[in-house]
A tleap script that builds the chain and sets N, CA, C and O, in Angstrom:
source leaprc.protein.ff14SB
mol = sequence {
  NMET SER ASP GLY ILE THR MET PHE VAL MET
  GLU THR HIE ASN TRP GLY LYS THR ALA LYS
  PHE LEU GLN ARG VAL GLY PHE SER LEU ASP
  PHE GLU THR ASP HIE ASN SER GLY GLN LEU
  SER ASN GLY ASP GLY ALA PRO VAL PHE VAL
  VAL GLU VAL PRO GLU GLY GLN GLU PRO ARG
  THR ALA VAL VAL VAL ALA VAL PRO ASP GLU
  SER VAL ASP ALA GLU LEU ASP VAL VAL THR
  PRO PHE GLU ASP THR HIE TYR GLY THR ARG
  GLU MET THR VAL ARG ASP PRO ASP GLY ARG
  ILE TRP THR LEU ARG ALA PRO CLYS
}
set mol.1.N position { -27.705 54.520 -153.454 }
set mol.1.CA position { -26.966 53.780 -152.447 }
set mol.1.C position { -26.593 54.735 -151.313 }
set mol.1.O position { -26.151 55.858 -151.558 }
set mol.2.N position { -26.770 54.291 -150.094 }
set mol.2.CA position { -26.413 55.143 -148.961 }
set mol.2.C position { -25.218 54.554 -148.226 }
set mol.2.O position { -24.856 53.391 -148.403 }
set mol.3.N position { -24.620 55.401 -147.395 }
set mol.3.CA position { -23.516 54.967 -146.541 }
set mol.3.C position { -24.023 54.655 -145.141 }
set mol.3.O position { -23.229 54.444 -144.225 }
set mol.4.N position { -25.351 54.623 -144.967 }
set mol.4.CA position { -25.939 54.260 -143.687 }
set mol.4.C position { -26.370 55.456 -142.866 }
set mol.4.O position { -26.163 56.609 -143.244 }
set mol.5.N position { -26.978 55.146 -141.725 }
set mol.5.CA position { -27.432 56.185 -140.807 }
set mol.5.C position { -26.217 56.761 -140.095 }
set mol.5.O position { -25.442 56.030 -139.477 }
set mol.6.N position { -26.060 58.075 -140.186 }
set mol.6.CA position { -24.906 58.714 -139.561 }
set mol.6.C position { -25.238 59.408 -138.253 }
set mol.6.O position { -24.356 59.627 -137.421 }
set mol.7.N position { -26.506 59.757 -138.065 }
set mol.7.CA position { -26.899 60.371 -136.801 }
set mol.7.C position { -28.409 60.492 -136.732 }
set mol.7.O position { -29.112 60.393 -137.737 }
set mol.8.N position { -28.884 60.708 -135.518 }
set mol.8.CA position { -30.269 61.057 -135.264 }
set mol.8.C position { -30.259 62.485 -134.737 }
set mol.8.O position { -29.411 62.839 -133.918 }
set mol.9.N position { -31.184 63.296 -135.197 }
set mol.9.CA position { -31.308 64.660 -134.699 }
set mol.9.C position { -32.624 64.728 -133.932 }
set mol.9.O position { -33.691 64.435 -134.472 }
set mol.10.N position { -32.528 65.118 -132.673 }
set mol.10.CA position { -33.703 65.183 -131.805 }
set mol.10.C position { -33.893 66.608 -131.336 }
set mol.10.O position { -33.028 67.174 -130.666 }
set mol.11.N position { -35.046 67.196 -131.694 }
set mol.11.CA position { -35.380 68.522 -131.194 }
set mol.11.C position { -36.066 68.373 -129.838 }
set mol.11.O position { -36.746 67.379 -129.585 }
set mol.12.N position { -35.885 69.363 -128.972 }
set mol.12.CA position { -36.440 69.327 -127.626 }
set mol.12.C position { -36.785 70.729 -127.181 }
set mol.12.O position { -36.294 71.709 -127.743 }
set mol.13.N position { -37.636 70.823 -126.166 }
set mol.13.CA position { -37.905 72.125 -125.559 }
set mol.13.C position { -36.983 72.392 -124.379 }
set mol.13.O position { -36.957 73.504 -123.851 }
set mol.14.N position { -36.212 71.362 -123.955 }
set mol.14.CA position { -35.309 71.555 -122.827 }
set mol.14.C position { -34.052 70.707 -123.026 }
set mol.14.O position { -34.038 69.518 -122.708 }
set mol.15.N position { -33.007 71.327 -123.550 }
set mol.15.CA position { -31.748 70.642 -123.824 }
set mol.15.C position { -31.212 69.930 -122.587 }
set mol.15.O position { -30.835 68.760 -122.666 }
set mol.16.N position { -31.175 70.610 -121.458 }
set mol.16.CA position { -30.596 70.047 -120.242 }
set mol.16.C position { -31.310 68.791 -119.782 }
set mol.16.O position { -30.665 67.789 -119.473 }
set mol.17.N position { -32.647 68.832 -119.733 }
set mol.17.CA position { -33.411 67.665 -119.293 }
set mol.17.C position { -33.252 66.499 -120.270 }
set mol.17.O position { -33.126 65.349 -119.851 }
set mol.18.N position { -33.257 66.795 -121.566 }
set mol.18.CA position { -33.122 65.723 -122.558 }
set mol.18.C position { -31.737 65.102 -122.501 }
set mol.18.O position { -31.606 63.881 -122.585 }
set mol.19.N position { -30.700 65.922 -122.360 }
set mol.19.CA position { -29.336 65.389 -122.253 }
set mol.19.C position { -29.209 64.496 -121.016 }
set mol.19.O position { -28.607 63.425 -121.087 }
set mol.20.N position { -29.764 64.924 -119.899 }
set mol.20.CA position { -29.712 64.115 -118.674 }
set mol.20.C position { -30.472 62.805 -118.845 }
set mol.20.O position { -30.013 61.759 -118.387 }
set mol.21.N position { -31.635 62.854 -119.504 }
set mol.21.CA position { -32.397 61.632 -119.766 }
set mol.21.C position { -31.553 60.645 -120.570 }
set mol.21.O position { -31.452 59.471 -120.213 }
set mol.22.N position { -30.949 61.126 -121.657 }
set mol.22.CA position { -30.144 60.237 -122.502 }
set mol.22.C position { -28.952 59.674 -121.735 }
set mol.22.O position { -28.581 58.518 -121.939 }
set mol.23.N position { -28.350 60.467 -120.858 }
set mol.23.CA position { -27.244 59.964 -120.050 }
set mol.23.C position { -27.730 58.900 -119.074 }
set mol.23.O position { -27.008 57.942 -118.799 }
set mol.24.N position { -28.931 59.051 -118.552 }
set mol.24.CA position { -29.481 58.058 -117.627 }
set mol.24.C position { -29.762 56.725 -118.314 }
set mol.24.O position { -29.762 55.682 -117.661 }
set mol.25.N position { -30.002 56.749 -119.618 }
set mol.25.CA position { -30.232 55.490 -120.337 }
set mol.25.C position { -28.973 54.987 -121.039 }
set mol.25.O position { -29.049 54.091 -121.879 }
set mol.26.N position { -27.810 55.560 -120.699 }
set mol.26.CA position { -26.547 55.002 -121.154 }
set mol.26.C position { -25.758 55.771 -122.190 }
set mol.26.O position { -24.717 55.291 -122.638 }
set mol.27.N position { -26.215 56.948 -122.588 }
set mol.27.CA position { -25.453 57.740 -123.556 }
set mol.27.C position { -24.419 58.593 -122.826 }
set mol.27.O position { -24.597 58.942 -121.659 }
set mol.28.N position { -23.349 58.920 -123.524 }
set mol.28.CA position { -22.295 59.791 -122.995 }
set mol.28.C position { -22.284 61.087 -123.788 }
set mol.28.O position { -22.492 61.085 -125.002 }
set mol.29.N position { -22.041 62.189 -123.101 }
set mol.29.CA position { -21.977 63.488 -123.753 }
set mol.29.C position { -20.659 63.604 -124.517 }
set mol.29.O position { -19.580 63.526 -123.929 }
set mol.30.N position { -20.760 63.792 -125.840 }
set mol.30.CA position { -19.571 64.003 -126.684 }
set mol.30.C position { -19.153 65.465 -126.647 }
set mol.30.O position { -17.979 65.782 -126.457 }
set mol.31.N position { -20.124 66.349 -126.830 }
set mol.31.CA position { -19.854 67.779 -126.743 }
set mol.31.C position { -21.163 68.532 -126.566 }
set mol.31.O position { -22.241 68.047 -126.910 }
set mol.32.N position { -21.031 69.742 -126.014 }
set mol.32.CA position { -22.164 70.641 -125.829 }
set mol.32.C position { -21.802 71.971 -126.470 }
set mol.32.O position { -20.668 72.434 -126.346 }
set mol.33.N position { -22.763 72.594 -127.161 }
set mol.33.CA position { -22.516 73.899 -127.768 }
set mol.33.C position { -22.923 75.002 -126.800 }
set mol.33.O position { -23.432 74.732 -125.712 }
set mol.34.N position { -22.697 76.234 -127.203 }
set mol.34.CA position { -23.114 77.361 -126.364 }
set mol.34.C position { -24.506 77.862 -126.746 }
set mol.34.O position { -24.912 78.945 -126.324 }
set mol.35.N position { -25.243 77.077 -127.546 }
set mol.35.CA position { -26.605 77.477 -127.927 }
set mol.35.C position { -27.606 76.331 -127.728 }
set mol.35.O position { -28.401 76.020 -128.615 }
set mol.36.N position { -27.547 75.709 -126.538 }
set mol.36.CA position { -28.523 74.701 -126.116 }
set mol.36.C position { -28.646 73.522 -127.082 }
set mol.36.O position { -29.743 73.156 -127.504 }
set mol.37.N position { -27.514 72.949 -127.415 }
set mol.37.CA position { -27.497 71.744 -128.232 }
set mol.37.C position { -26.217 70.980 -127.926 }
set mol.37.O position { -25.307 71.494 -127.274 }
set mol.38.N position { -26.167 69.751 -128.406 }
set mol.38.CA position { -24.979 68.940 -128.211 }
set mol.38.C position { -25.186 67.547 -128.751 }
set mol.38.O position { -26.274 67.186 -129.200 }
set mol.39.N position { -24.121 66.771 -128.698 }
set mol.39.CA position { -24.146 65.413 -129.243 }
set mol.39.C position { -23.838 64.401 -128.150 }
set mol.39.O position { -22.950 64.606 -127.323 }
set mol.40.N position { -24.589 63.306 -128.164 }
set mol.40.CA position { -24.374 62.205 -127.238 }
set mol.40.C position { -24.239 60.920 -128.034 }
set mol.40.O position { -24.796 60.798 -129.125 }
set mol.41.N position { -23.500 59.958 -127.490 }
set mol.41.CA position { -23.340 58.687 -128.192 }
set mol.41.C position { -23.370 57.536 -127.200 }
set mol.41.O position { -23.256 57.716 -125.988 }
set mol.42.N position { -23.529 56.344 -127.768 }
set mol.42.CA position { -23.595 55.125 -126.971 }
set mol.42.C position { -22.984 54.005 -127.795 }
set mol.42.O position { -23.645 53.451 -128.674 }
set mol.43.N position { -21.744 53.670 -127.525 }
set mol.43.CA position { -21.092 52.586 -128.249 }
set mol.43.C position { -20.837 52.913 -129.709 }
set mol.43.O position { -20.487 54.041 -130.056 }
set mol.44.N position { -21.019 51.903 -130.568 }
set mol.44.CA position { -20.728 52.050 -131.989 }
set mol.44.C position { -21.904 52.568 -132.809 }
set mol.44.O position { -21.775 52.750 -134.019 }
set mol.45.N position { -23.047 52.807 -132.168 }
set mol.45.CA position { -24.220 53.273 -132.899 }
set mol.45.C position { -24.094 54.718 -133.328 }
set mol.45.O position { -23.164 55.428 -132.943 }
set mol.46.N position { -25.048 55.131 -134.131 }
set mol.46.CA position { -25.076 56.518 -134.601 }
set mol.46.C position { -25.311 57.457 -133.417 }
set mol.46.O position { -26.103 57.141 -132.529 }
set mol.47.N position { -24.636 58.600 -133.394 }
set mol.47.CA position { -24.842 59.556 -132.300 }
set mol.47.C position { -26.205 60.238 -132.400 }
set mol.47.O position { -26.866 60.198 -133.438 }
set mol.48.N position { -26.604 60.859 -131.300 }
set mol.48.CA position { -27.829 61.649 -131.242 }
set mol.48.C position { -27.420 63.103 -131.042 }
set mol.48.O position { -26.749 63.439 -130.067 }
set mol.49.N position { -27.830 63.961 -131.973 }
set mol.49.CA position { -27.583 65.395 -131.832 }
set mol.49.C position { -28.886 66.006 -131.335 }
set mol.49.O position { -29.917 65.905 -132.001 }
set mol.50.N position { -28.840 66.640 -130.165 }
set mol.50.CA position { -30.030 67.220 -129.539 }
set mol.50.C position { -29.946 68.735 -129.678 }
set mol.50.O position { -28.914 69.342 -129.393 }
set mol.51.N position { -31.041 69.328 -130.118 }
set mol.51.CA position { -31.078 70.779 -130.298 }
set mol.51.C position { -32.377 71.318 -129.706 }
set mol.51.O position { -33.456 70.781 -129.954 }
set mol.52.N position { -32.258 72.381 -128.925 }
set mol.52.CA position { -33.426 72.996 -128.307 }
set mol.52.C position { -34.126 73.902 -129.304 }
set mol.52.O position { -33.491 74.682 -130.014 }
set mol.53.N position { -35.457 73.782 -129.344 }
set mol.53.CA position { -36.273 74.627 -130.221 }
set mol.53.C position { -37.246 75.431 -129.354 }
set mol.53.O position { -37.507 75.044 -128.215 }
set mol.54.N position { -37.783 76.533 -129.864 }
set mol.54.CA position { -38.706 77.361 -129.089 }
set mol.54.C position { -39.965 76.587 -128.672 }
set mol.54.O position { -40.367 75.633 -129.338 }
set mol.55.N position { -40.572 77.009 -127.571 }
set mol.55.CA position { -41.771 76.351 -127.039 }
set mol.55.C position { -42.883 76.215 -128.071 }
set mol.55.O position { -43.588 75.206 -128.072 }
set mol.56.N position { -43.058 77.179 -128.931 }
set mol.56.CA position { -44.133 77.134 -129.921 }
set mol.56.C position { -43.880 76.194 -131.086 }
set mol.56.O position { -44.773 75.980 -131.905 }
set mol.57.N position { -42.701 75.636 -131.178 }
set mol.57.CA position { -42.336 74.750 -132.290 }
set mol.57.C position { -42.442 73.298 -131.831 }
set mol.57.O position { -41.940 72.941 -130.765 }
set mol.58.N position { -43.087 72.477 -132.626 }
set mol.58.CA position { -43.234 71.049 -132.316 }
set mol.58.C position { -41.877 70.355 -132.453 }
set mol.58.O position { -41.270 70.411 -133.522 }
set mol.59.N position { -41.386 69.698 -131.389 }
set mol.59.CA position { -40.114 68.985 -131.490 }
set mol.59.C position { -40.229 67.804 -132.455 }
set mol.59.O position { -41.200 67.048 -132.422 }
set mol.60.N position { -39.223 67.664 -133.308 }
set mol.60.CA position { -39.195 66.569 -134.281 }
set mol.60.C position { -37.945 65.734 -134.056 }
set mol.60.O position { -37.013 66.149 -133.367 }
set mol.61.N position { -37.946 64.566 -134.642 }
set mol.61.CA position { -36.769 63.704 -134.661 }
set mol.61.C position { -36.476 63.374 -136.115 }
set mol.61.O position { -37.389 63.051 -136.876 }
set mol.62.N position { -35.220 63.453 -136.503 }
set mol.62.CA position { -34.833 63.162 -137.880 }
set mol.62.C position { -33.768 62.078 -137.901 }
set mol.62.O position { -32.883 62.033 -137.047 }
set mol.63.N position { -33.874 61.212 -138.890 }
set mol.63.CA position { -32.843 60.218 -139.158 }
set mol.63.C position { -31.996 60.786 -140.292 }
set mol.63.O position { -32.525 61.162 -141.338 }
set mol.64.N position { -30.670 60.850 -140.083 }
set mol.64.CA position { -29.772 61.391 -141.099 }
set mol.64.C position { -29.034 60.236 -141.766 }
set mol.64.O position { -28.347 59.459 -141.102 }
set mol.65.N position { -29.182 60.131 -143.087 }
set mol.65.CA position { -28.558 59.071 -143.875 }
set mol.65.C position { -27.507 59.700 -144.783 }
set mol.65.O position { -27.802 60.642 -145.519 }
set mol.66.N position { -26.284 59.182 -144.732 }
set mol.66.CA position { -25.217 59.688 -145.594 }
set mol.66.C position { -25.357 59.089 -146.991 }
set mol.66.O position { -25.533 57.881 -147.148 }
set mol.67.N position { -25.276 59.942 -147.984 }
set mol.67.CA position { -25.269 59.502 -149.379 }
set mol.67.C position { -23.990 60.013 -150.026 }
set mol.67.O position { -23.497 61.079 -149.658 }
set mol.68.N position { -23.443 59.265 -150.989 }
set mol.68.CA position { -22.151 59.655 -151.569 }
set mol.68.C position { -22.197 60.924 -152.416 }
set mol.68.O position { -21.186 61.609 -152.569 }
set mol.69.N position { -23.372 61.236 -152.966 }
set mol.69.CA position { -23.509 62.434 -153.787 }
set mol.69.C position { -24.991 62.792 -153.859 }
set mol.69.O position { -25.814 62.197 -153.163 }
set mol.70.N position { -25.318 63.748 -154.687 }
set mol.70.CA position { -26.698 64.221 -154.767 }
set mol.70.C position { -27.555 63.442 -155.756 }
set mol.70.O position { -28.673 63.861 -156.054 }
set mol.71.N position { -27.064 62.329 -156.269 }
set mol.71.CA position { -27.840 61.491 -157.184 }
set mol.71.C position { -28.798 60.632 -156.363 }
set mol.71.O position { -28.370 59.695 -155.690 }
set mol.72.N position { -30.081 60.944 -156.415 }
set mol.72.CA position { -31.072 60.181 -155.662 }
set mol.72.C position { -32.161 59.688 -156.609 }
set mol.72.O position { -32.341 60.215 -157.706 }
set mol.73.N position { -32.870 58.681 -156.165 }
set mol.73.CA position { -33.955 58.076 -156.945 }
set mol.73.C position { -35.039 59.115 -157.222 }
set mol.73.O position { -35.497 59.796 -156.305 }
set mol.74.N position { -35.444 59.236 -158.469 }
set mol.74.CA position { -36.448 60.217 -158.876 }
set mol.74.C position { -37.823 59.942 -158.264 }
set mol.74.O position { -38.672 60.832 -158.238 }
set mol.75.N position { -38.050 58.739 -157.780 }
set mol.75.CA position { -39.347 58.380 -157.195 }
set mol.75.C position { -39.486 58.831 -155.739 }
set mol.75.O position { -40.570 58.711 -155.168 }
set mol.76.N position { -38.418 59.345 -155.126 }
set mol.76.CA position { -38.504 59.808 -153.743 }
set mol.76.C position { -39.459 60.995 -153.628 }
set mol.76.O position { -39.536 61.829 -154.531 }
set mol.77.N position { -40.177 61.064 -152.526 }
set mol.77.CA position { -41.057 62.193 -152.230 }
set mol.77.C position { -40.202 63.272 -151.561 }
set mol.77.O position { -40.004 63.253 -150.346 }
set mol.78.N position { -39.705 64.200 -152.354 }
set mol.78.CA position { -38.799 65.236 -151.871 }
set mol.78.C position { -39.588 66.328 -151.158 }
set mol.78.O position { -40.524 66.899 -151.717 }
set mol.79.N position { -39.199 66.609 -149.914 }
set mol.79.CA position { -39.811 67.689 -149.142 }
set mol.79.C position { -39.028 68.970 -149.373 }
set mol.79.O position { -39.612 70.010 -149.680 }
set mol.80.N position { -37.702 68.904 -149.226 }
set mol.80.CA position { -36.830 70.034 -149.556 }
set mol.80.C position { -35.657 69.505 -150.362 }
set mol.80.O position { -35.089 68.470 -150.011 }
set mol.81.N position { -35.279 70.191 -151.439 }
set mol.81.CA position { -34.141 69.738 -152.251 }
set mol.81.C position { -32.824 69.977 -151.517 }
set mol.81.O position { -32.797 70.616 -150.465 }
set mol.82.N position { -31.743 69.465 -152.075 }
set mol.82.CA position { -30.431 69.659 -151.458 }
set mol.82.C position { -30.136 71.151 -151.295 }
set mol.82.O position { -30.331 71.947 -152.214 }
set mol.83.N position { -29.664 71.502 -150.105 }
set mol.83.CA position { -29.271 72.866 -149.779 }
set mol.83.C position { -27.988 72.814 -148.970 }
set mol.83.O position { -27.732 71.848 -148.251 }
set mol.84.N position { -27.177 73.874 -149.094 }
set mol.84.CA position { -25.960 73.974 -148.283 }
set mol.84.C position { -26.333 74.155 -146.816 }
set mol.84.O position { -27.311 74.828 -146.488 }
set mol.85.N position { -25.533 73.537 -145.931 }
set mol.85.CA position { -25.711 73.735 -144.497 }
set mol.85.C position { -24.584 74.625 -143.981 }
set mol.85.O position { -23.577 74.823 -144.661 }
set mol.86.N position { -24.758 75.154 -142.786 }
set mol.86.CA position { -23.707 75.984 -142.195 }
set mol.86.C position { -22.562 75.141 -141.653 }
set mol.86.O position { -21.537 75.688 -141.244 }
set mol.87.N position { -22.713 73.824 -141.641 }
set mol.87.CA position { -21.651 72.946 -141.127 }
set mol.87.C position { -20.946 72.160 -142.227 }
set mol.87.O position { -20.310 71.142 -141.953 }
set mol.88.N position { -21.056 72.629 -143.480 }
set mol.88.CA position { -20.210 72.120 -144.547 }
set mol.88.C position { -20.696 70.913 -145.335 }
set mol.88.O position { -19.889 70.233 -145.969 }
set mol.89.N position { -21.983 70.632 -145.312 }
set mol.89.CA position { -22.527 69.548 -146.125 }
set mol.89.C position { -23.692 70.092 -146.943 }
set mol.89.O position { -24.009 71.280 -146.878 }
set mol.90.N position { -24.319 69.216 -147.706 }
set mol.90.CA position { -25.560 69.542 -148.402 }
set mol.90.C position { -26.605 68.537 -147.932 }
set mol.90.O position { -26.320 67.343 -147.831 }
set mol.91.N position { -27.819 69.020 -147.644 }
set mol.91.CA position { -28.859 68.141 -147.140 }
set mol.91.C position { -30.167 68.354 -147.879 }
set mol.91.O position { -30.480 69.453 -148.335 }
set mol.92.N position { -30.919 67.270 -147.982 }
set mol.92.CA position { -32.280 67.332 -148.490 }
set mol.92.C position { -33.147 66.496 -147.564 }
set mol.92.O position { -32.643 65.630 -146.850 }
set mol.93.N position { -34.448 66.752 -147.573 }
set mol.93.CA position { -35.353 65.930 -146.783 }
set mol.93.C position { -36.342 65.248 -147.715 }
set mol.93.O position { -36.789 65.815 -148.711 }
set mol.94.N position { -36.670 64.005 -147.354 }
set mol.94.CA position { -37.617 63.206 -148.119 }
set mol.94.C position { -38.620 62.596 -147.149 }
set mol.94.O position { -38.343 62.446 -145.959 }
set mol.95.N position { -39.791 62.247 -147.679 }
set mol.95.CA position { -40.851 61.648 -146.873 }
set mol.95.C position { -40.980 60.173 -147.246 }
set mol.95.O position { -41.020 59.821 -148.424 }
set mol.96.N position { -41.045 59.308 -146.215 }
set mol.96.CA position { -41.221 57.882 -146.492 }
set mol.96.C position { -42.713 57.576 -146.669 }
set mol.96.O position { -43.542 58.461 -146.461 }
set mol.97.N position { -43.072 56.339 -147.050 }
set mol.97.CA position { -44.477 56.018 -147.313 }
set mol.97.C position { -45.416 56.241 -146.126 }
set mol.97.O position { -46.620 56.402 -146.327 }
set mol.98.N position { -44.894 56.254 -144.890 }
set mol.98.CA position { -45.726 56.490 -143.718 }
set mol.98.C position { -45.720 57.940 -143.261 }
set mol.98.O position { -46.299 58.261 -142.223 }
set mol.99.N position { -45.068 58.830 -144.027 }
set mol.99.CA position { -45.074 60.245 -143.705 }
set mol.99.C position { -43.911 60.731 -142.859 }
set mol.99.O position { -43.819 61.921 -142.561 }
set mol.100.N position { -43.007 59.814 -142.462 }
set mol.100.CA position { -41.841 60.245 -141.675 }
set mol.100.C position { -40.858 60.981 -142.570 }
set mol.100.O position { -40.716 60.669 -143.752 }
set mol.101.N position { -40.181 61.964 -141.986 }
set mol.101.CA position { -39.193 62.762 -142.711 }
set mol.101.C position { -37.787 62.181 -142.451 }
set mol.101.O position { -37.417 61.915 -141.308 }
set mol.102.N position { -37.031 61.995 -143.516 }
set mol.102.CA position { -35.651 61.537 -143.458 }
set mol.102.C position { -34.766 62.623 -144.044 }
set mol.102.O position { -35.174 63.321 -144.973 }
set mol.103.N position { -33.561 62.773 -143.513 }
set mol.103.CA position { -32.600 63.735 -144.033 }
set mol.103.C position { -31.493 62.979 -144.754 }
set mol.103.O position { -30.900 62.056 -144.195 }
set mol.104.N position { -31.217 63.369 -145.988 }
set mol.104.CA position { -30.110 62.798 -146.755 }
set mol.104.C position { -28.996 63.822 -146.768 }
set mol.104.O position { -29.212 64.980 -147.127 }
set mol.105.N position { -27.799 63.397 -146.377 }
set mol.105.CA position { -26.649 64.304 -146.264 }
set mol.105.C position { -25.567 63.885 -147.254 }
set mol.105.O position { -25.099 62.747 -147.232 }
set mol.106.N position { -25.176 64.816 -148.124 }
set mol.106.CA position { -24.126 64.568 -149.114 }
set mol.106.C position { -22.956 65.514 -148.845 }
set mol.106.O position { -23.136 66.592 -148.278 }
set mol.107.N position { -21.753 65.100 -149.258 }
set mol.107.CA position { -20.620 66.018 -149.106 }
set mol.107.C position { -20.807 67.249 -149.987 }
set mol.107.O position { -21.485 67.199 -151.014 }
set mol.108.N position { -20.204 68.334 -149.576 }
set mol.108.CA position { -20.298 69.589 -150.335 }
set mol.108.C position { -19.298 69.597 -151.454 }
set mol.108.O position { -19.222 70.567 -152.208 }
savepdb mol mol.pdb
quit
């Protein structure tokens, strides 16, 4: 059982241009970090966290789903098991039937 989508994580090669694009389509800047990333939101929907990645890295988009604990269905195609994050949660990634990567976030 999940608690729903809590955020989208969007990687980009240019934080500034991507943030401006999202603002032009109606998102508001919640906060910006000092390392080319930040969060934007639009109404009651899940926020978008944008993070700049190096030019040689393919930008990805991740859907983050909150789960109450680390008990997950054994049939999931696990890409990475639960690991501690630097922001105080535990996350794992799974692959859906079409190959998309989803992030499951549990409390620490």
